[in-house]
KESEKOL-939303 format. One record per residue (C-alpha): residue in three letters; x, y negated, z. Coordinates in steps of 0.5 Angstrom, whole numbers, plus 500, padded with zeros to 3 digits. Layout:
% KESEKOL-939303
alaXYZ ...
END
This chain:
% KESEKOL-939303
met500500500 asn503493498 leu502488504 ile500480501 lys506476501 pro505469500 ala510465496 phe511458498 phe516453496 thr520451502 leu523445504 val529447508 thr533442513 phe540445515 leu540441522 ser547440525 val545434530 ile539434534 his538427537 pro537426544 leu529425545 arg530418548 ala533415541 gln526417537 ala520420541 pro515415544 ser517413551 lys511416554 leu514423552 ile520421555 thr518418561 ala513424563 phe519429562 glu524426565 asn520424571 tyr517431571 thr524434571 glu528429576 ser527433582 pro532439583 arg529446583 glu531452586 val530460584 ser530465589 tyr531473588 leu532479593 his536485591 leu532490595 asn536497596 lys529501593 ser522500590 leu520506593 phe520507601 val519513605 thr516512612 gly522512617 glu527508612 thr530501612 met529497607 gly535492606 phe535486601 ser540481600 ser537474599 tyr540469592 val538462592 phe540458585 asp540452583 lys535453577 phe538448572 glu546450574 lys545457575 lys549457580 pro548459588 ser544453591 val548449596 leu542445599 thr538451602 thr539454609 asn531457610 leu528462606 tyr522465608 cys521473607 val514476608 ile511483606 met504483604 asp498488602 glu494488596 asn489484600 asp495479601 lys495480608 val502479612 ile505485615 lys512482616 lys516476616 gln522473617 leu526467616 ile533468613 lys539464614 ile542462607 thr549460606 asp552457599 gly546461596 tyr546467600 gly543471605 ser541478607 gly536482612 gln532488613 phe525491615 asp523497618 ile519501614 asp515503620 ser507505622 thr505498620 leu506500613 thr502506611 ser502510604 gly500504599 ser502499595 tyr505492598 lys509486595 ile515482598 lys515475597 ala521470598 tyr521462597 thr523456600 asn520450603 trp522446597 met519451592 arg512449595 asn512442591 phe512445584 asp507449580 glu512453577 his514461578 asn521459582 tyr519464587 tyr521471588 val515477589 gln516484588 ser512490589 phe514496592 arg511503594 val511506601 ile510514602 asp508517609 pro511524608 glu507527613 lys500524610 ser502526603 gln505532601 arg504532594 thr502526590 asn501527583 ser501521578 lys495516578 asn490518573 ile490512568 ser483511565 asn481511557 gln481503558 ile485500553 asp487492553 ala490490546 gln492482545 phe493479538 leu497473539 pro499468534 glu506466534 gly506459536 gly499460539 his495458532 leu493462527 val491458521 ala488461514 glu491461508 thr498461510 gln502467513 asn503468520 thr506472525 ile502476530 gly505479536 val501485539 ile501488546 val497494548 lys497496555 asp493501559 ser488500565 leu494499570 gly497494566 phe503498563 gly505498556 ile503504551 ser508506547 asn508508540 val501506538 glu500505531 gly495500528 val493497522 ile489491520 leu483492517 ser480486512 glu472485511 ser473490506 asn476495510 ser482494506 ile489495510 val493488510 gly498489515 lys501495520 phe505495526 lys507500531 thr509498539 asn515499542 gln516503549 phe513497553 gly507496548 ile510490544 gly510489537 lys508484531 phe505484524 leu505479518 leu498476516 leu495472511 pro488471513 lys483468508 thr478462510 asn472465514 glu474472514 arg474476520 tyr479482521 val480488526 ala486492529 gln485499529 leu489503534 lys490510534 ile492513541 asp491520544 gln487522538 asn482516539 thr481511535 tyr480504538 asp477497534 phe479490537 pro477484533 ile483479531 gln481472533 lys478468527 ala483463523 ala483456523 pro481453517 lys486448518 gly492447522 ile500449522 cys503455524 leu510457526 ser515462525 leu522463528 ala528467526 thr535468528 ile540467522 gly547469525 asp548465531 lys543460528 val535459529 ala530457523 ile524454525 thr519455519 leu512451519 asn507453515 thr500450513 asn495450507 glu492446502 ala486443506 thr491441512 leu496438507 ser492433504 glu491430511 ile498430514 asn502429508 lys508425511 thr505424518 pro511424523 tyr511430528 gln516431533 leu519438534 thr522438541 leu527443544 his528443552 asn530448557 gly526445563 lys532440565 thr534437558 ile530435552 lys532434545 ser528432539 ile527432531 glu522428527 val519432521 asp514431516 phe511436511 ser513431505 asp508434500 lys510442502 leu506447505 ser512450508 leu519447511 thr524450515 lys529447521 ile535450522 ile538449528 thr546450530 ala549455536 asp552448539 lys545445539 leu542450543 phe542451550 lys544458553 gly538462556 met531459555 asn529455549 val523451549 phe520449542 thr514445542 leu511441536 phe507435537 asp503431533 asp503424532 arg499422538 met504426542 asn499432543 pro503439544 ile500444538 leu505449537 glu510452542 arg515458542 leu520461547 tyr527463545 phe532466549 asn540465547 tyr544470550 asn550466548 gly554462554 ile551467560 asp557470563 ile555476565 met561481569 ser561488569 thr565493572 thr570498568 asp571505568 thr578505572 tyr575506579 thr578509585 val575513590 thr579515596 lys576520601 asn576520609 met573526613 asp566522613 ser566517608 leu569515601 met572508599 val570505592 ser574500589 leu571498583 pro574493578 val571487575 ser572486567 lys572479567 asn578476571 thr575470575 ser578465580 ser571464583 thr569467590 gly563472589 lys557476593 val555482591 ser550487593 ile550495592 ser545500593 ile548507593 leu542513591 pro543520589 glu544520581 ala537523580 thr533518584 arg527516582 ser526510588 tyr529504584 asn525502579 his525494580 his521490574 asn527484575 asn534484576 ile538478578 ile539475571 ser532476569 gln529473575 thr534467574 tyr534466566 leu527468564 arg522469570 pro522462571 tyr520459564 val514464563 lys507464565 gly505472564 ile508478568 ile513482564 glu514489565 asn521491567 ala524485565 ala531487568 tyr531492561 tyr533486556 phe539484561 lys542491561 asn547494555 ile545488551 asp545489544 arg542487537 lys536491539 lys535488546 lys535481543 phe530483538 glu526486543 leu526481548 asp524476542 asn518480540 leu516480548 leu516472548 ile512472542 thr506475546 gln508470552 gly505464548 trp506458552 ser511457557 ser510456564 tyr511448563 asn504445562 trp504439558 thr498436560 ser500437567 leu506434565 phe504428562 lys499427568 asn502428574 thr509427577 pro511433582 lys509430589 ile515431593 thr511433600 tyr515439602 asn523437604 phe529441603 glu530444610 asn536445614 gly535450619 ile530448625 ser529441627 leu527439634 ile524432637 ala526432644 asn521427648 val523424654 asn518423660 asn524421665 arg531420665 glu537419670 thr543418665 gly540418658 gln546423656 tyr543430654 leu547437653 ile545442648 phe548449650 pro551452644 thr548458641 arg551464636 leu551459630 asn551452634 gly556449638 ser554445644 glu552438643 ile552431647 val546426646 thr546419648 ile539415648 glu539408649 asp534405654 asp529404650 asp529410646 lys523415647 asn526421644 phe532424640 val532428634 val537434633 ser537438626 gly541443623 phe539447629 phe540455627 pro537459633 leu537467632 glu531471634 lys530471642 glu535466643 gln532460647 leu534452647 lys538450653 ile538443655 gly541439661 glu542432663 leu548430665 gln549426671 lys554423675 lys561427677 ala560431672 lys554435674 ile549437670 gly541437672 lys534439669 pro532434664 ser524432664 ile523432656 tyr518435652 val521439646 gln517440639 phe520444633 gly520444626 pro518448622 ser515452628 lys512458624 ile513461617 his510457611 ser504460607 phe505460599 gly500462595 val502467589 val499465582 asn500471579 asp501478582 pro507482581 met507488576 lys506494580 gln510500580 lys509506576 gln506512580 his510519579 thr509525582 phe512525589 val515531592 gly513533599 phe516538604 ser514543609 asp509541615 ser514545620 gln520541617 ser522534619 ile525531613 phe530526617 gln531522623 ser528515622 ser533509620 trp532506627 glu531512631 asn536513637 ile540507635 glu542503641 gln539496642 leu542492648 asp537487648 glu539480651 val539481659 val536475662 val541473668 asn539471675 ala545468678 asn543471685 lys543479681 lys549480678 glu549486680 asp542488678 arg544485671 ile550490670 glu546496673 lys541494667 leu546494662 lys549501664 lys543504664 ser541502657 ala547506654 phe551512654 asp557508653 gln562505658 ile560498659 asp565493661 val562486664 phe566480664 asp567475669 glu571469669 thr577473672 lys577478667 arg577472662 arg583469664 ala587476665 phe587477658 arg590473653 asn587476646 phe582482645 ala589486643 ser591486650 tyr585488653 ile583493649 ile590497650 thr588497657 gln582502655 gly586507651 phe586505645 asn593503641 val593496638 arg598494632 gln597486630 ser602482626 leu601477621 gly594476621 ser592483621 ile590488627 val590495627 ile586499632 thr587507633 asn584512638 pro589517640 arg583521642 ala579521636 val576528634 gly579530628 ser585527624 ala582524618 arg580518621 thr583515627 thr580507627 pro574506631 leu568503628 val568496631 phe562491632 leu562484634 asp555482636 gly551488633 val555487626 leu560492624 leu566489622 thr569491615 asp575487616 leu578487623 ser582480622 val577477625 leu580480631 tyr587477631 asn588473637 phe581473639 asp580468644 met576472650 ser573466654 ile566467650 val566475651 asp560477655 tyr561485655 val564490651 gln561497650 ile566503649 asn565509646 lys571513646 leu568520643 gly563516638 phe557520641 gly551518637 glu555515632 gly555520627 ile560524623 arg562516621 gly564515629 asn569521630 ala574515632 gly569512637 ser566505637 ile567499640 lys562494641 ile564486643 phe558482645 thr559474646 asp555468649 pro557462647 ser554459653 ile559462657 ser565456656 val560450657 ile557454663 ser564455667 lys564447666 tyr558445667 gly554450671 lys547454670 thr543448671 tyr539447665 gln532447662 ala530453657 tyr525453651 asp522458648 ile524457640 pro517459636 leu521460630 ala528463629 phe532466624 ser533473623 arg539477626 lys544480622 lys544488623 arg548494621 phe544498616 tyr543505618 thr541511613 pro536516615 val539523618 tyr536528612 asn536536614 ser538537607 tyr543533602 thr541538597 ser533538597 glu529536591 phe526531596 tyr533528598 glu535528590 lys529524589 tyr528519594 gly534519599 val538514601 ile546514601 gly548507603 trp546500602 val552494602 asn549488603 glu555483602 ala561486598 thr566481595 ile569480589 asp577479592 ser582476589 thr584482585 asn577482581 thr575488585 ile569490589 asn571495595 phe566498599 ser565504603 ile560509603 phe557516607 asn560522604 thr555527603 gly558532599 thr555530593 asp559530586 arg556524583 val552518586 lys548512582 val550505584 phe546499583 ile550492583 glu547485583 gly551479585 val554472583 thr560468584 asn560461586 gln561459578 gly555463576 asp557469573 val553474574 ile553482575 ser547487574 glu549494573 glu547501574 arg552506573 ile554513575 leu560514580 asp564520579 leu566521587 asn571527584 
END
């Protein structure tokens, strides 16, 4: 069958210069766009260690916040709100995560509050609430309770089919050639692959054909006749479905985009009925990336078709939004185009090394690109056959693609893995089906975003003074804040402190400085802001996870020990000055380990940590900024270095303990045999707990007023993997967890180093996401051969 191929005379303009919009387009458009984009924007992304969780596991996540326009980690934001919601948008869990130089991390326990079902996790800043743009992160995930879900089959899909036919640029015009995008979805919203379809005219003639790819996306050419209706006929699983195609407008302009090497050709087609009305009427074809806009003037000059060729140096890296405006500055056509050139994507090489210890493996992964930038990387380590990691977005798609489209994209991460010509072609087809960008020109012309919500810098507090003696107040230190003395004038009624970063369970402690260096309880009332997790509505629900068959287990057999089960958690104990012995007894009863509580005498006795830990039976060697600790009583000979924790965080680099000051040590917990630490603790463990207020209390005393803090930052915790009964079972291979590294770095040799638990398996699958401070990104899925 021969398809209709119109032969139009085309005017082609080779465009080597695109002038800034300021030089040509009306000031209304200039002012509106510049006002709208003047304020900075942020984009958030969470790297979750899985997308399917089993009750008893821990969800580990790393948080990345980007400058939307620069595509680099944000240096402004410190507060990131992370919430888990059910399908009815009820908040189940929530945390405030501290962001430093665009990065943070946290974790949620998948406990009894998360029953089997689908959930979504959302991450956003207060600043994002100012803009009607998809700059926030939202991701669906599933939870399965094995005790209630012995075997869950794939969810049945009804025969309800949704097919959409979307003209490129957004306008279908009669009597000229149009490109029409196709997207075919099932009842759950997932694309249906390999659907073959034909386009039938009123006379039942075939005038077009298409076939969808793995995401249900395709396209075809059509030259519709005036007042004629067309039907798309699809064949799916031996069934035939008919869908009407929208009627073509008798007048108008349609758009088509094509890549020619590293250039882009924009073709504008019209018909005779339209040409007589728009002949030599100036139109504006604009190009923007959400921050900067460029423009060229176009007119048809008695021709039915014209083509503008934009050279590579005039394209933005990432998303390019082409919009055609008529002579009254009405947007009439829009097309999204993605330019991969200029995006600095890193990858790891095949020359990695694996060093085996008795219970762990040290992996060194070189990065292909030499960079002097510092970078943060998060890594999920799962069994090779895992079915638990199926995120729709990665760090690249969330930063470069998601904020610019209105619709939901299935497996957007796919377009940024193993990039080749096929991937670029498929993404371009996807963008045809997305229609108009997330930038609404009507709203843009009418409204400049109203800045209601500020950039937050930790927690701010207003201390309202009722009565005063000296007007000098001492704010006691916390884990993340030093002490601070505030002086107010006689006529001041309050004082304000910003940049306060309290951790969960910490209190604000304030004393009023009195004569002779004494301190008393102040008479003040404190207000905190923010005092709760801000709410932030989601415009579009995220793409759900596909449901595959879930492999259950025997009723009589426990799958694993929960991630957080039997983990020692020594909560802060309230100090009663008259009951020091009671506090020591409480600490000793809360753990099996040796508890050594420090007092002023003991703090003065040891000049640094090395001199102290030697007295506890460990061998220590420190020099030139490094420190090595070994346990001569270690079980076995493969590992002699104990696990060392500082305020609950496992230290992967002990250099922080070099000449460590003991003046703020509260107590040390020592476990020489590693009881309760698993195989990895065969050399024992040392847990150091500090109290920053100790030095202040020793100088001023313990008289102060303590205030509960309504909203505080989540504490960093060690990620514990579940303990499985079998590391060879089908359940473990598909749903198990080997490790999660939330904060690896790219070192000076351009290498990523991390350790994982040795389960005895030969191969593992790792999922790497990260970014450098210069915006180089990495998103990689690969198999590591541990032999």
